[in-house]
C-alpha positions as CSV (number, residue, x, y, z in Angstrom):
1,M,79.3,146.7,161.3
2,T,79.2,145.2,157.8
3,Y,81.8,145.5,155.1
4,D,80.8,147.6,152.1
5,S,82.8,146.4,149.1
6,R,81.9,149.4,146.9
7,P,84.9,151.6,147.9
8,D,87.4,148.8,147.2
9,T,85.6,148.0,143.9
10,Y,85.7,151.6,142.8
11,A,89.4,151.7,143.6
12,H,90.0,148.5,141.7
13,I,88.0,149.9,138.7
14,Q,90.1,153.0,138.7
15,Q,93.3,151.1,138.9
16,V,92.3,148.9,135.9
17,Q,91.1,152.1,134.0
18,S,94.5,153.6,134.6
19,L,96.4,150.5,133.4
20,L,94.2,150.2,130.3
21,A,94.8,153.9,129.6
22,R,98.6,153.2,129.8
23,A,98.1,150.4,127.2
24,I,95.9,152.6,125.0
25,K,98.6,155.3,125.1
26,N,101.2,152.7,124.1
27,L,98.9,151.6,121.2
28,V,98.4,155.1,120.0
29,E,102.1,155.7,120.0
30,R,102.6,152.5,118.1
31,S,99.9,153.5,115.6
32,L,101.7,156.8,114.9
33,A,105.2,155.2,114.6
34,H,104.1,152.1,112.7
35,D,106.3,151.3,109.7
36,Q,107.8,154.8,109.6
37,S,111.1,153.2,108.7
38,K,109.6,152.3,105.3
39,L,109.5,156.0,104.4
40,S,113.3,156.4,104.2
41,S,116.4,154.7,102.8
42,P,117.2,151.8,102.6
43,E,113.6,150.6,102.9
44,R,111.8,153.1,100.7
45,E,113.6,152.3,97.5
46,A,113.1,148.6,98.0
47,F,109.4,148.9,98.8
48,D,108.9,151.3,95.8
49,E,110.2,148.5,93.6
50,M,108.7,145.5,95.2
51,T,105.3,146.4,96.6
52,P,103.5,146.2,93.3
53,L,105.1,142.8,92.6
54,L,104.3,141.5,96.1
55,A,100.7,142.6,95.8
56,A,100.3,140.4,92.7
57,T,101.6,137.3,94.4
58,T,100.1,135.0,96.9
59,Y,101.4,135.4,100.4
60,G,103.7,132.5,101.3
61,S,104.1,131.3,97.8
62,D,107.5,130.6,96.3
63,E,107.1,133.7,94.0
64,Y,106.3,135.8,97.1
65,K,109.4,134.5,98.9
66,A,111.6,135.1,95.8
67,N,110.5,138.7,95.6
68,L,111.2,139.2,99.3
69,A,114.6,137.7,98.9
70,K,115.5,140.4,96.3
71,I,115.1,143.1,99.0
72,K,116.5,141.1,102.0
73,P,118.7,144.0,103.2
74,A,115.7,146.3,103.4
75,I,113.6,143.6,105.1
76,D,116.3,143.0,107.6
77,H,116.6,146.7,108.3
78,H,112.8,147.0,108.7
79,N,112.6,144.0,111.1
80,A,115.5,145.4,113.2
81,A,113.7,148.8,113.5
82,N,110.2,147.4,114.3
83,S,109.4,145.3,117.4
84,H,106.1,144.1,115.9
85,H,108.1,141.7,113.8
86,P,109.2,138.4,115.4
87,E,112.5,138.7,113.5
88,H,113.2,141.8,115.6
89,H,113.6,139.6,118.7
90,T,116.4,137.1,119.3
91,D,113.9,134.5,120.5
92,G,111.3,135.4,117.9
93,I,107.6,135.6,118.8
94,R,108.4,134.5,122.4
95,G,110.3,137.7,122.9
96,M,107.2,139.8,122.0
97,S,104.7,141.5,124.3
98,L,101.0,141.4,123.9
99,L,101.1,144.9,122.4
100,D,103.7,143.7,119.9
101,L,101.5,140.7,119.0
102,L,98.4,142.9,118.5
103,E,100.3,145.3,116.3
104,M,101.7,142.3,114.3
105,L,98.3,140.8,113.9
106,L,96.7,144.0,112.7
107,D,99.8,144.6,110.4
108,W,99.1,141.1,108.9
109,K,95.4,142.1,108.4
110,A,96.4,145.4,106.7
111,A,98.9,143.5,104.5
112,T,96.2,141.2,103.3
113,L,94.3,144.2,102.0
114,R,97.3,145.0,99.7
115,H,97.3,141.6,98.1
116,N,95.0,140.7,95.3
117,D,94.1,137.4,97.0
118,G,94.9,138.4,100.6
119,D,93.2,136.3,103.3
120,I,93.9,137.0,107.0
121,L,92.7,133.6,108.1
122,R,95.2,131.9,105.7
123,S,97.9,134.3,106.9
124,V,97.4,133.2,110.5
125,E,97.7,129.6,109.4
126,I,100.8,130.1,107.3
127,N,102.4,132.2,110.1
128,Q,101.7,129.6,112.7
129,T,104.2,127.3,110.9
130,R,106.5,130.2,110.0
131,F,106.8,131.5,113.6
132,G,106.0,128.5,115.6
133,Y,103.1,129.7,117.8
134,S,100.8,127.4,119.5
135,D,97.2,126.5,118.6
136,E,96.2,128.5,121.7
137,V,97.9,131.6,120.4
138,K,96.3,131.0,117.0
139,S,92.9,130.8,118.6
140,I,93.6,134.1,120.5
141,F,94.5,135.7,117.2
142,L,91.4,134.4,115.5
143,N,89.2,135.5,118.4
144,T,90.8,139.0,118.3
145,L,90.2,139.3,114.6
146,R,86.5,138.4,115.1
147,E,86.1,140.7,118.0
148,L,87.6,143.6,115.9
149,Q,85.4,142.5,113.0
150,C,88.5,141.9,110.8
151,A,87.9,138.3,109.9
């Protein structure tokens, strides 16, 4: 009697499909909840005032950082309410899950679309220094952006 691997392979495929469905459900929930805290106080007022100014500045510039500093309480509130920000976690990016990282990366991409001179590749570079992730993580981010046709 010979071993037929197909039943075990089908079971494995079903297990992976079930786990991926769990991840997809999580991502859908994240997509629905993303940045909802910006729609109410204290964040809304701050973002009403500063979003046009931030859009006109270059991400990471001194002017950009000065504008963010003006709404630091709202930014702190936002980071505390949203796990896709490294500042949400006591150990920064190291405290994040892959799902947090994916939401963060796509948030960065969407943010570049709000800036007059937004550039996701430049943002990944700046944020490597800002958040201290490795070249390997940076490569994963860049590969993901290419795979999703976002770069």
